[in-house]
All heavy atoms as an XYZ file, in Angstrom:
858
protein
N      36.768     26.428    -15.433
C      35.373     26.054    -15.818
C      34.492     25.983    -14.758
O      34.852     25.543    -13.597
C      35.391     24.578    -16.487
C      34.247     24.167    -17.027
S      34.317     22.600    -17.744
C      33.802     23.041    -19.481
N      33.372     26.618    -14.809
C      32.489     26.864    -13.728
C      31.703     25.439    -13.420
O      31.417     24.681    -14.384
C      31.398     27.916    -14.079
N      31.360     25.227    -12.206
C      30.565     24.133    -11.861
C      29.157     24.224    -12.306
O      28.514     25.292    -12.096
C      30.572     23.799    -10.405
O      31.991     23.740     -9.916
C      29.796     22.610     -9.953
N      28.623     23.249    -13.040
C      27.144     23.338    -13.564
C      26.304     23.292    -12.451
O      25.211     23.972    -12.572
C      26.997     22.227    -14.616
C      27.906     22.597    -15.908
C      25.544     22.282    -15.100
C      27.961     21.470    -17.015
N      26.452     22.419    -11.542
C      25.467     22.249    -10.462
C      26.202     22.302     -9.013
O      26.520     21.267     -8.528
C      24.665     20.906    -10.562
C      23.570     20.755     -9.473
O      23.301     21.621     -8.783
O      22.877     19.700     -9.614
N      26.412     23.587     -8.533
C      27.196     23.563     -7.364
C      26.500     22.942     -6.068
O      27.123     22.712     -5.097
C      27.408     25.061     -7.258
C      26.237     25.664     -8.037
C      26.029     24.828     -9.107
N      25.285     22.697     -6.215
C      24.428     22.239     -4.971
C      24.510     20.703     -4.979
O      23.904     20.059     -4.135
C      23.005     22.676     -4.996
C      23.007     24.199     -4.952
C      23.100     24.992     -3.947
C      22.880     25.152     -6.109
N      23.032     26.376     -4.196
C      22.806     26.352     -5.565
C      22.577     24.854     -7.382
C      22.709     27.493     -6.346
C      22.446     26.053     -8.164
C      22.485     27.335     -7.619
N      24.999     19.989     -6.055
C      25.089     18.602     -6.155
C      23.643     17.920     -6.425
O      23.460     16.694     -5.945
N      22.789     18.582     -7.058
C      21.585     17.998     -7.444
C      21.639     16.938     -8.367
O      22.570     16.958     -9.264
C      20.510     19.023     -7.904
C      20.040     20.059     -6.858
N      19.406     21.123     -7.238
C      20.251     19.950     -5.495
C      19.211     21.779     -5.948
N      19.546     21.143     -5.016
N      20.898     15.964     -8.276
C      20.823     14.768     -9.220
C      19.438     14.503     -9.577
O      18.702     14.142     -8.713
C      21.541     13.553     -8.489
C      21.481     12.226     -9.336
O      20.464     11.904     -9.886
N      22.677     11.680     -9.403
N      19.141     14.636    -10.893
C      17.745     14.529    -11.370
C      17.166     13.220    -10.994
O      15.997     13.052    -10.518
C      17.558     14.762    -12.811
C      16.279     14.743    -13.466
C      15.324     15.706    -12.832
C      16.365     14.914    -14.916
N      17.966     12.121    -11.227
C      17.433     10.686    -10.845
C      17.043     10.675     -9.409
O      16.016     10.140     -9.059
C      18.499      9.656    -11.258
C      18.045      8.337    -11.077
C      19.103      7.408    -11.521
N      18.978      5.953    -11.398
C      18.091      5.089    -10.967
N      16.954      5.643    -10.467
N      18.078      3.925    -10.848
N      17.882     11.133     -8.480
C      17.702     11.064     -7.096
C      16.312     11.853     -6.753
O      15.646     11.398     -5.935
C      18.891     11.519     -6.323
C      20.003     10.629     -6.265
C      21.076     11.204     -5.322
C      22.353     10.379     -5.431
N      23.397     10.901     -4.588
N      16.190     13.078     -7.333
C      15.084     13.806     -7.072
C      13.864     13.224     -7.519
O      12.815     13.134     -6.756
C      15.203     15.187     -7.859
C      16.279     16.120     -7.237
C      16.096     16.617     -5.923
O      15.045     16.741     -5.455
O      17.152     16.672     -5.109
N      13.735     12.520     -8.733
C      12.704     11.708     -9.213
C      12.324     10.605     -8.320
O      11.080     10.385     -7.992
C      12.900     11.370    -10.631
C      12.791     12.394    -11.644
C      13.145     11.918    -13.084
C      11.396     13.132    -11.625
N      13.303      9.901     -7.910
C      13.044      8.648     -6.932
C      12.479      9.153     -5.706
O      11.565      8.562     -5.197
C      14.394      7.916     -6.699
C      14.286      6.979     -5.622
C      14.931      7.175     -8.056
N      12.892     10.324     -5.116
C      12.443     10.734     -3.933
C      10.976     11.168     -4.110
O      10.137     10.935     -3.174
C      13.231     12.066     -3.392
C      14.571     11.608     -2.733
S      15.650     12.994     -2.351
C      14.432     14.226     -1.671
N      10.628     11.763     -5.286
C       9.273     12.140     -5.592
C       8.274     10.902     -5.650
O       7.161     11.026     -5.152
C       9.116     13.034     -6.808
C       9.598     14.377     -6.664
S       9.099     15.209     -8.159
C      10.654     15.566     -8.900
N       8.872      9.872     -6.070
C       7.990      8.645     -6.121
C       7.979      7.880     -4.762
O       6.839      7.464     -4.510
C       8.619      7.756     -7.370
C       7.827      6.371     -7.214
C       8.421      8.376     -8.602
N       9.108      7.721     -4.284
C       9.088      6.864     -3.006
C       8.711      7.467     -1.735
O       8.286      6.828     -0.822
C      10.636      6.465     -2.833
C      11.039      5.443     -3.867
C      12.424      4.940     -3.685
O      13.188      5.528     -2.756
O      12.829      3.906     -4.372
N       8.631      8.751     -1.657
C       8.188      9.390     -0.388
C       6.674      9.313     -0.377
O       5.980     10.183     -0.931
C       8.645     10.870     -0.458
C       8.289     11.592      0.826
O       7.669     10.974      1.867
O       8.593     12.788      1.011
N       6.136      8.319      0.370
C       4.830      8.013      0.276
C       3.770      9.215      1.016
O       2.685      9.231      0.518
C       4.459      6.747      1.048
C       5.140      5.667      0.312
C       4.820      4.315      0.776
C       5.525      3.215     -0.104
N       5.180      2.028      0.005
N       4.287      9.893      1.848
C       3.483     10.806      2.444
C       3.565     12.263      1.674
O       2.611     12.938      1.482
C       3.854     11.122      3.929
C       3.529      9.864      4.723
C       3.650     10.141      6.191
O       4.176     11.330      6.606
O       3.658      9.183      7.057
N       4.763     12.549      1.351
C       4.999     13.909      0.581
C       5.316     13.825     -0.900
O       5.526     14.812     -1.491
C       6.140     14.590      1.361
C       5.820     14.872      2.868
C       4.658     15.788      3.117
O       4.454     16.626      2.335
O       3.948     15.479      4.170
N       5.429     12.560     -1.334
C       5.811     12.463     -2.780
C       4.902     13.318     -3.735
O       3.758     13.019     -3.888
N       5.547     14.170     -4.562
C       4.787     14.946     -5.454
C       4.215     14.068     -6.592
O       3.039     14.235     -6.903
C       5.711     15.954     -6.151
C       5.187     16.740     -7.308
C       4.138     17.637     -6.653
C       6.322     17.617     -7.923
N       4.872     13.059     -7.034
C       4.329     12.260     -8.096
C       3.182     11.397     -7.680
O       2.245     11.241     -8.309
C       5.449     11.365     -8.825
C       6.523     12.153     -9.625
C       7.599     11.286    -10.114
C       5.862     13.095    -10.681
N       3.327     10.934     -6.376
C       2.172     10.103     -5.934
C       0.982     11.045     -5.726
O      -0.108     10.399     -5.633
C       2.657      9.446     -4.615
C       3.531      8.250     -4.789
C       3.813      7.543     -3.524
N       4.756      6.487     -3.659
C       4.352      5.245     -4.082
N       3.047      4.961     -4.256
N       5.171      4.204     -4.214
N       1.179     12.172     -5.383
C      -0.145     12.999     -5.138
C      -0.656     13.588     -6.411
O      -1.794     14.180     -6.323
C       0.369     14.276     -4.254
C       0.635     13.766     -2.758
C       0.889     14.942     -1.928
N       2.174     15.440     -2.379
C       2.670     16.745     -2.177
N       1.923     17.623     -1.685
N       3.885     17.045     -2.563
N      -0.010     13.445     -7.495
C      -0.456     13.846     -8.786
C      -1.514     12.739     -9.176
O      -1.144     11.622     -9.436
C       0.570     14.019     -9.903
O       1.586     14.795     -9.338
C       0.019     14.578    -11.194
N      -2.797     13.186     -9.360
C      -3.895     12.283     -9.621
C      -3.558     11.117    -10.635
O      -3.553      9.931    -10.325
C      -5.051     13.128    -10.065
C      -4.784     14.334     -9.424
C      -3.366     14.594     -9.459
N      -3.279     11.363    -11.981
C      -3.082     10.280    -12.873
C      -1.897      9.539    -12.674
O      -1.898      8.320    -12.682
C      -3.222     10.922    -14.283
C      -4.581     11.389    -14.544
C      -2.775      9.902    -15.279
C      -4.788     12.206    -15.785
N      -0.731     10.347    -12.320
C       0.557      9.622    -12.176
C       0.473      8.737    -11.055
O       1.076      7.617    -10.960
C       1.645     10.673    -12.213
C       1.761     11.407    -13.501
C       3.011     10.021    -11.841
C       2.723     12.562    -13.519
N      -0.026      9.383     -9.797
C      -0.110      8.551     -8.668
C      -0.833      7.194     -8.790
O      -0.386      6.295     -8.329
N      -1.897      7.306     -9.501
C      -2.703      6.145     -9.787
C      -1.865      5.111    -10.669
O      -1.948      3.795    -10.378
C      -3.925      6.462    -10.488
C      -5.025      7.200     -9.599
C      -6.143      7.697    -10.442
O      -6.282      7.327    -11.522
O      -6.867      8.631     -9.847
N      -1.111      5.632    -11.532
C      -0.260      4.673    -12.376
C       0.844      4.085    -11.559
O       1.120      2.861    -11.747
C       0.311      5.438    -13.582
C      -0.794      5.952    -14.646
S      -0.234      7.040    -15.834
C       1.189      6.242    -16.543
N       1.303      4.816    -10.749
C       2.471      4.274     -9.884
C       1.928      3.169     -8.877
O       2.393      1.996     -8.763
C       3.101      5.366     -9.081
C       3.947      6.286     -9.832
C       3.962      4.777     -7.922
C       4.309      7.608     -9.187
N       0.772      3.392     -8.257
C       0.132      2.367     -7.403
C      -0.351      1.088     -8.245
O      -0.003      0.013     -7.699
C      -1.046      2.923     -6.639
C      -0.601      4.009     -5.646
C      -1.806      1.881     -6.097
C      -1.681      4.948     -5.051
N      -0.741      1.348     -9.375
C      -1.255      0.237    -10.253
C      -0.038     -0.634    -10.610
O       0.000     -1.880    -10.612
C      -1.958      0.653    -11.411
C      -2.440     -0.387    -12.400
C      -3.238      0.209    -13.582
O      -3.880      1.235    -13.500
O      -3.155     -0.485    -14.690
N       1.024      0.022    -11.081
C       2.264     -0.675    -11.419
C       2.868     -1.487    -10.301
O       3.250     -2.694    -10.410
C       3.246      0.303    -11.921
N       2.818     -0.907     -9.117
C       3.381     -1.548     -7.833
C       2.468     -2.791     -7.655
O       3.063     -3.832     -7.389
C       3.432     -0.704     -6.681
C       4.409      0.359     -6.744
C       4.369      1.392     -5.605
O       3.264      1.426     -4.925
O       5.367      2.156     -5.509
N       1.183     -2.746     -7.601
C       0.315     -3.860     -7.351
C       0.456     -4.956     -8.541
O       0.600     -6.121     -8.177
C      -1.173     -3.369     -7.307
C      -1.437     -2.549     -6.148
C      -2.870     -1.883     -6.185
O      -3.470     -1.874     -7.184
N      -3.332     -1.523     -5.016
N       0.559     -4.539     -9.781
C       0.742     -5.505    -10.816
C       2.030     -6.249    -10.691
O       2.107     -7.457    -10.719
C       0.641     -4.799    -12.163
C       0.348     -5.678    -13.325
C       0.136     -5.052    -14.561
N      -0.484     -3.694    -14.466
C       0.008     -2.647    -14.946
N       1.241     -2.602    -15.540
N      -0.663     -1.483    -14.881
N       3.077     -5.459    -10.189
C       4.359     -6.153    -10.040
C       4.325     -7.118     -8.858
O       5.055     -8.154     -8.949
N       3.670     -6.635     -7.796
C       3.646     -7.551     -6.658
C       2.863     -8.904     -6.928
O       3.156    -10.000     -6.739
C       2.846     -6.914     -5.531
C       2.796     -7.663     -4.282
C       2.280     -6.874     -3.107
O       2.733     -5.815     -2.844
O       1.151     -7.259     -2.676
N       1.591     -8.746     -7.745
C       0.953     -9.835     -8.060
C       1.667    -10.757     -9.109
O       1.507    -11.966     -8.888
C      -0.427     -9.481     -8.741
C      -1.395     -8.751     -7.814
C      -2.634     -8.160     -8.520
O      -2.658     -8.154     -9.735
N      -3.459     -7.774     -7.665
N       2.437    -10.189     -9.864
C       3.232    -10.930    -10.953
C       4.300    -11.722    -10.079
O       4.563    -12.889    -10.441
C       3.880    -10.033    -11.974
C       4.530    -10.835    -13.000
C       3.514    -11.502    -14.016
N       3.952    -12.779    -14.340
C       3.157    -13.832    -14.625
N       1.954    -13.829    -14.437
N       3.732    -14.909    -14.979
N       4.917    -11.141     -9.223
C       5.926    -11.805     -8.388
C       5.271    -12.964     -7.658
O       5.926    -14.093     -7.483
C       6.620    -10.863     -7.399
N       4.042    -12.821     -7.013
C       3.394    -13.812     -6.352
C       3.172    -15.064     -7.317
O       3.308    -16.084     -6.992
C       2.161    -13.412     -5.666
C       2.576    -12.448     -4.439
C       1.383    -14.467     -5.180
C       1.328    -11.637     -3.863
N       2.609    -14.696     -8.487
C       2.257    -15.685     -9.476
C       3.429    -16.487     -9.874
O       3.361    -17.653    -10.054
C       1.669    -15.054    -10.785
N       4.591    -15.775    -10.128
C       5.796    -16.430    -10.516
C       6.300    -17.402     -9.356
O       6.663    -18.626     -9.593
C       6.962    -15.496    -10.847
C       6.615    -14.808    -12.126
C       7.549    -13.693    -12.559
O       8.554    -13.549    -11.819
O       7.483    -12.955    -13.522
N       6.342    -16.974     -8.051
C       6.673    -17.767     -7.046
C       5.894    -19.002     -6.915
O       6.335    -20.127     -6.746
C       6.711    -16.972     -5.705
C       7.046    -17.705     -4.439
C       8.460    -18.314     -4.354
C       6.682    -16.860     -3.163
N       4.494    -18.889     -6.928
C       3.690    -19.939     -6.750
C       3.779    -20.977     -7.913
O       3.593    -22.123     -7.854
C       2.117    -19.455     -6.515
C       2.050    -18.744     -5.160
C       0.497    -18.171     -5.199
C       2.290    -19.512     -3.976
N       3.925    -20.384     -9.165
C       4.134    -21.218    -10.350
C       5.371    -21.995    -10.198
O       5.370    -23.300    -10.551
N       6.474    -21.471     -9.743
C       7.609    -22.209     -9.567
C       7.438    -23.393     -8.531
O       7.964    -24.494     -8.641
C       8.856    -21.361     -9.029
C       9.560    -20.564    -10.199
C      10.763    -19.935     -9.878
N      10.722    -19.113     -8.633
C      10.509    -17.819     -8.570
N      10.221    -17.243     -9.736
N      10.595    -17.233     -7.452
N       6.671    -23.099     -7.422
C       6.389    -24.108     -6.389
C       5.534    -25.208     -7.037
O       5.894    -26.348     -6.760
C       5.707    -23.371     -5.233
C       5.456    -24.200     -4.087
C       6.554    -24.876     -3.507
C       4.663    -23.383     -2.949
N       4.590    -24.819     -7.783
C       3.827    -25.747     -8.595
C       4.682    -26.751     -9.452
O       4.523    -28.041     -9.406
C       2.652    -25.191     -9.381
C       2.037    -26.043    -10.375
C       0.722    -26.509     -9.950
C       2.448    -26.343    -11.635
C       0.015    -27.436    -10.638
C       1.643    -27.204    -12.438
C       0.505    -27.636    -11.935
N       5.556    -26.042    -10.158
C       6.421    -26.875    -11.115
C       7.353    -27.903    -10.294
O       7.476    -28.978    -10.737
C       7.418    -25.815    -11.957
N       7.755    -27.482     -9.147
C       8.581    -28.340     -8.467
C       7.748    -29.550     -7.819
O       8.216    -30.697     -7.654
C       9.243    -27.682     -7.216
C      10.267    -26.687     -7.771
C      11.377    -26.240     -6.851
N      12.057    -27.355     -6.191
C      12.992    -27.159     -5.334
N      13.331    -25.998     -4.917
N      13.623    -28.158     -4.825
N       6.548    -29.231     -7.400
C       5.723    -30.290     -6.774
C       5.200    -31.322     -7.882
O       5.091    -32.569     -7.752
C       4.419    -29.761     -6.104
C       4.751    -28.900     -4.970
C       5.312    -29.894     -3.813
N       4.188    -30.604     -3.273
C       4.328    -31.648     -2.493
N       5.475    -32.059     -2.218
N       3.338    -32.323     -2.083
N       4.826    -30.698     -9.072
C       4.278    -31.630    -10.150
C       5.282    -32.160    -11.116
O       5.121    -33.057    -11.823
C       3.068    -30.853    -10.875
C       2.020    -30.627     -9.782
C       2.564    -31.568    -11.979
C       0.674    -30.887    -10.270
N       6.413    -31.460    -11.294
C       7.490    -31.813    -12.169
C       7.274    -31.287    -13.563
O       7.863    -31.665    -14.577
N       6.359    -30.243    -13.637
C       6.206    -29.519    -15.082
C       5.764    -28.131    -14.721
O       5.200    -27.786    -13.558
C       5.147    -30.247    -15.905
C       3.830    -30.334    -15.297
C       2.854    -30.858    -16.333
N       1.458    -31.092    -15.649
C       0.535    -30.084    -15.401
N       0.833    -28.903    -15.719
N      -0.555    -30.446    -14.787
N       5.753    -27.171    -15.793
C       5.263    -25.892    -15.620
C       3.778    -25.961    -15.666
O       3.166    -26.860    -16.291
C       5.726    -25.046    -16.770
C       7.269    -24.829    -16.769
C       7.610    -24.056    -15.544
O       6.952    -23.016    -15.147
N       8.739    -24.334    -14.925
N       3.109    -25.077    -14.959
C       1.582    -24.899    -14.889
C       1.115    -24.547    -16.327
O       1.652    -23.887    -17.003
C       1.200    -23.891    -13.943
C       2.432    -23.097    -13.617
C       3.623    -24.002    -14.072
N      -0.045    -25.114    -16.764
C      -0.703    -24.651    -18.059
C      -1.199    -23.292    -17.727
O      -1.230    -22.829    -16.717
C      -1.827    -25.719    -18.327
O      -2.834    -25.472    -17.334
C      -1.410    -27.185    -18.448
N      -1.587    -22.671    -18.963
C      -2.145    -21.338    -18.810
C      -3.399    -21.311    -17.808
O      -3.644    -20.465    -17.009
C      -2.546    -20.842    -20.138
N      -4.214    -22.316    -17.944
C      -5.449    -22.500    -17.008
C      -5.042    -22.720    -15.635
O      -5.610    -22.076    -14.723
C      -6.306    -23.504    -17.521
C      -7.691    -23.599    -16.874
C      -8.445    -22.403    -16.944
O      -8.549    -21.824    -18.070
O      -9.047    -21.960    -15.893
N      -3.987    -23.513    -15.359
C      -3.613    -23.621    -13.975
C      -2.976    -22.457    -13.441
O      -3.174    -22.052    -12.183
C      -2.601    -24.885    -14.068
C      -3.158    -26.254    -14.113
C      -2.196    -27.333    -14.499
O      -1.144    -27.012    -14.983
O      -2.583    -28.498    -14.193
N      -2.168    -21.673    -14.262
C      -1.565    -20.412    -13.737
C      -2.831    -19.458    -13.544
O      -2.660    -18.694    -12.452
C      -0.726    -19.896    -14.740
C       0.004    -18.733    -14.334
C       1.135    -18.255    -15.271
O       2.036    -18.986    -15.628
O       1.085    -17.076    -15.672
N      -3.669    -19.387    -14.219
C      -4.925    -18.496    -13.971
C      -5.482    -18.763    -12.683
O      -5.849    -17.999    -11.926
C      -5.892    -18.356    -15.114
C      -5.479    -17.555    -16.307
C      -6.710    -17.311    -17.294
N      -7.070    -18.525    -17.985
C      -6.393    -18.943    -19.126
N      -5.365    -18.361    -19.504
N      -6.754    -20.048    -19.602
N      -5.729    -20.098    -12.493
C      -6.298    -20.609    -11.246
C      -5.522    -20.250    -10.032
O      -5.955    -19.880     -8.937
C      -6.541    -22.127    -11.343
O      -7.136    -22.598    -10.171
N      -4.127    -20.332    -10.066
C      -3.251    -20.063     -9.070
C      -3.369    -18.670     -8.724
O      -3.515    -18.293     -7.614
C      -1.770    -20.478     -9.431
C      -1.594    -21.908     -9.528
C      -0.888    -19.780     -8.441
C      -0.243    -22.337    -10.109
N      -3.291    -17.778     -9.705
C      -3.446    -16.337     -9.492
C      -4.718    -15.907     -8.957
O      -4.769    -15.192     -8.024
C      -3.215    -15.536    -10.883
C      -3.360    -14.046    -10.675
C      -1.711    -15.750    -11.354
N      -5.749    -16.481     -9.368
C      -7.103    -16.146     -8.937
C      -7.376    -16.619     -7.511
O      -7.884    -15.910     -6.522
C      -8.226    -16.721     -9.871
C      -9.656    -16.396     -9.425
C      -9.922    -14.875     -9.456
O      -9.335    -14.186    -10.329
O     -10.757    -14.433     -8.715
N      -6.861    -17.836     -7.235
C      -6.908    -18.333     -5.813
C      -6.074    -17.477     -4.845
O      -6.508    -17.225     -3.732
C      -6.570    -19.737     -5.743
C      -7.497    -20.827     -6.311
C      -6.980    -22.161     -6.472
N      -7.897    -22.927     -7.265
C      -9.033    -23.594     -6.916
N      -9.167    -23.454     -5.509
N      -9.654    -24.263     -7.658
N      -4.886    -17.016     -5.278
C      -4.067    -16.323     -4.410
C      -4.900    -14.953     -4.200
O      -4.659    -14.399     -3.140
C      -2.685    -15.932     -5.175
N      -5.466    -14.325     -5.176
C      -6.279    -13.134     -5.030
C      -7.389    -13.237     -4.053
O      -7.708    -12.514     -3.232
C      -6.923    -12.728     -6.376
C      -6.302    -11.354     -6.745
C      -6.929    -10.857     -7.985
N      -5.885    -10.833     -9.070
C      -6.029    -11.401    -10.296
N      -7.012    -11.994    -10.561
N      -4.944    -11.372    -11.140
N      -8.209    -14.408     -4.301
C      -9.362    -14.614     -3.386
C      -9.026    -15.190     -2.059
O      -9.673    -14.834     -1.067
C     -10.462    -15.281     -4.168
O      -9.889    -16.603     -4.412
C     -10.893    -14.667     -5.420
N      -8.184    -16.158     -1.958
C      -7.937    -16.873     -0.812
C      -6.738    -16.378     -0.028
O      -6.658    -16.621      1.089
C      -7.782    -18.419     -1.179
C      -8.928    -19.044     -1.854
S      -8.498    -20.623     -2.620
C      -8.292    -21.669     -1.161
N      -5.909    -15.724     -0.713
C      -4.775    -15.288     -0.169
C      -3.467    -16.100     -0.466
O      -3.623    -17.381     -0.779
N      -2.263    -15.596     -0.792
C      -1.198    -16.455     -1.170
C      -0.830    -17.484     -0.334
O      -0.226    -18.572     -0.604
C       0.016    -15.427     -1.445
C      -0.611    -14.104     -1.228
C      -2.067    -14.262     -0.689
N      -0.888    -17.273      1.019
C      -0.539    -18.250      1.972
C      -1.270    -19.546      1.914
O      -0.765    -20.594      2.050
N      -2.570    -19.418      1.721
C      -3.481    -20.600      1.620
C      -3.011    -21.346      0.283
O      -3.045    -22.606      0.397
C      -4.889    -20.167      1.543
C      -5.759    -21.425      1.950
C      -7.168    -21.015      2.328
O      -7.338    -19.991      2.986
O      -8.089    -21.759      1.946
N      -2.831    -20.623     -0.740
C      -2.477    -21.294     -2.051
C      -1.173    -22.099     -1.890
O      -0.883    -23.196     -2.208
C      -2.414    -20.372     -3.142
C      -1.860    -21.009     -4.436
C      -3.834    -19.770     -3.347
N      -0.164    -21.382     -1.177
C       1.112    -22.011     -0.925
C       1.004    -23.232     -0.045
O       1.569    -24.213     -0.332
C       2.098    -20.953     -0.014
C       3.357    -21.419      0.116
C       4.183    -20.508      1.031
O       3.874    -19.188      1.052
O       5.213    -20.828      1.677
N       0.148    -23.189      1.021
C      -0.172    -24.436      1.781
C      -0.630    -25.571      0.820
O      -0.136    -26.659      1.055
C      -1.080    -24.068      2.855
C      -0.640    -23.151      4.029
O       0.644    -23.032      4.035
O      -1.379    -22.567      4.785
N      -1.510    -25.213      0.038
C      -2.119    -26.321     -0.864
C      -1.082    -26.847     -1.813
O      -1.040    -28.064     -1.892
C      -3.270    -25.727     -1.694
N      -0.216    -25.895     -2.296
C       0.991    -26.352     -3.138
C       1.855    -27.293     -2.448
O       2.546    -28.121     -3.068
C       1.645    -25.101     -3.790
C       0.799    -24.343     -4.813
C       1.465    -23.096     -5.240
C       0.602    -25.263     -6.049
N       2.062    -27.068     -1.144
C       2.990    -27.745     -0.395
C       2.348    -29.147      0.134
O       3.110    -30.186      0.209
C       3.560    -27.034      0.825
C       4.454    -25.946      0.478
C       4.768    -25.037      1.690
C       5.734    -26.365     -0.114
N       1.081    -29.070      0.388
C       0.429    -30.253      1.050
C      -0.071    -31.304      0.172
O      -0.172    -32.462      0.450
C      -0.695    -29.758      1.975
C      -0.189    -28.949      3.119
O       0.977    -29.047      3.531
O      -1.062    -28.177      3.736
N      -0.635    -30.736     -1.076
C      -1.143    -31.812     -2.008
C      -0.142    -32.352     -3.020
O       0.723    -31.708     -3.337
C      -2.235    -31.010     -2.901
C      -3.505    -30.364     -2.016
C      -4.515    -29.646     -2.936
C      -4.313    -31.436     -1.334
N      -0.456    -33.616     -3.237
C       0.480    -34.410     -4.116
C       0.009    -34.225     -5.592
O      -1.292    -34.096     -5.937
C       0.559    -35.806     -3.708
C       1.040    -35.996     -2.348
C       2.598    -35.784     -2.381
O       3.218    -35.902     -3.308
O       3.085    -35.364     -1.236
N       0.863    -34.263     -6.501
C       0.660    -34.324     -8.023
C      -0.891    -34.230     -8.539
O      -1.254    -33.025     -8.732
N      -1.465    -35.243     -8.721
C      -2.867    -35.135     -9.313
C      -3.788    -34.404     -8.507
O      -4.772    -33.877     -8.963
C      -3.267    -36.598     -9.774
C      -2.583    -37.048    -10.939
C      -2.642    -36.098    -12.204
O      -3.831    -35.625    -12.441
O      -1.659    -35.829    -12.808
N      -3.713    -34.573     -7.086
C      -4.685    -33.992     -6.147
C      -4.562    -32.467     -6.286
O      -5.574    -31.787     -6.304
C      -4.326    -34.434     -4.763
N      -3.286    -31.979     -6.449
C      -2.976    -30.510     -6.683
C      -3.656    -30.137     -7.935
O      -4.377    -29.015     -8.016
C      -1.484    -30.272     -6.611
C      -1.055    -28.809     -6.928
C      -1.707    -27.898     -5.936
C       0.400    -28.725     -6.812
N      -3.480    -30.916     -9.178
C      -4.070    -30.542    -10.333
C      -5.594    -30.487    -10.284
O      -6.162    -29.530    -10.782
C      -3.633    -31.468    -11.441
N      -6.245    -31.397     -9.523
C      -7.676    -31.506     -9.416
C      -8.134    -30.239     -8.587
O      -9.113    -29.603     -8.921
C      -8.079    -32.651     -8.632
C      -8.191    -33.895     -9.686
C      -8.866    -35.191     -9.042
N      -8.277    -35.547     -7.660
C      -7.326    -36.377     -7.538
N      -6.673    -36.843     -8.503
N      -6.886    -36.681     -6.272
N      -7.356    -29.934     -7.573
C      -7.795    -28.848     -6.735
C      -7.762    -27.438     -7.516
O      -8.530    -26.614     -7.414
C      -6.728    -28.627     -5.542
C      -7.042    -27.484     -4.603
C      -7.989    -27.261     -3.715
C      -6.175    -26.242     -4.464
N      -7.898    -26.146     -3.007
C      -6.912    -25.445     -3.453
C      -5.136    -25.844     -5.266
C      -6.343    -24.226     -3.151
C      -4.670    -24.591     -4.879
C      -5.264    -23.769     -3.827
N      -6.756    -27.247     -8.387
C      -6.629    -26.146     -9.161
C      -7.824    -26.179    -10.241
O      -8.210    -25.018    -10.675
C      -5.317    -26.012     -9.911
C      -4.152    -25.672     -8.991
C      -2.791    -25.801     -9.889
C      -4.314    -24.262     -8.476
N      -8.297    -27.342    -10.721
C      -9.394    -27.283    -11.673
C     -10.734    -27.050    -11.084
O     -11.783    -26.705    -11.780
C      -9.334    -28.756    -12.318
N     -10.810    -27.251     -9.681
C     -12.143    -27.150     -9.040
C     -12.524    -25.604     -9.048
O     -11.731    -24.824     -9.036
C     -12.124    -27.552     -7.554
C     -11.924    -29.066     -7.412
C     -11.772    -29.339     -5.903
O     -11.616    -28.479     -5.067
O     -11.581    -30.581     -5.689
N     -13.812    -25.278     -9.038
C     -14.277    -24.010     -8.858
C     -13.822    -23.421     -7.482
O     -13.770    -24.195     -6.446
C     -15.760    -24.036     -8.788
C     -16.105    -25.309     -9.538
C     -14.918    -26.209     -9.180
N     -13.494    -22.109     -7.396
C     -13.053    -21.546     -6.122
C     -14.269    -21.276     -5.291
O     -15.292    -20.830     -5.681
C     -12.330    -20.204     -6.346
C     -11.075    -20.427     -7.297
C     -11.989    -19.489     -5.133
C     -10.410    -19.088     -7.801
N     -14.103    -21.919     -4.001
C     -15.267    -21.773     -3.119
C     -15.120    -20.433     -2.405
O     -14.062    -20.081     -2.016
C     -15.105    -22.904     -1.997
C     -15.638    -24.274     -2.569
C     -15.504    -25.278     -1.564
N     -14.093    -25.821     -1.743
C     -13.517    -26.765     -1.021
N     -14.138    -27.214     -0.100
N     -12.454    -27.139     -1.446
N     -16.140    -19.671     -2.330
C     -16.148    -18.389     -1.729
C     -16.114    -18.641     -0.109
O     -16.824    -19.557      0.387
C     -17.338    -17.486     -2.134
O     -18.467    -18.200     -1.829
N     -15.404    -17.821      0.583
C     -15.309    -17.980      2.021
C     -16.627    -17.562      2.688
O     -17.119    -16.531      2.438
C     -14.058    -17.235      2.542
O     -12.980    -17.607      1.846
């Protein structure tokens, strides 16, 4: 029986290389697909930050954040940076933390 792929090509590996190779990646250079890849990466990163900060909030306050508190955490992480929000989550106690999240975000 003849070998179907004598060069050892693997479609999955080839596609991963096209996506991950940031300078030469064919898919990243394709206008619509490249934009979709970047957007998905950013959304995934933001979601990971929101989940991490939400878990930290839950440990400090003893409950999961409400939808409004979670929106505030995400918005503050976006505008102030995740590090500053993390500091507040670590430094502020229970009700002070809830009040801080309810306050309007001050622009820098």
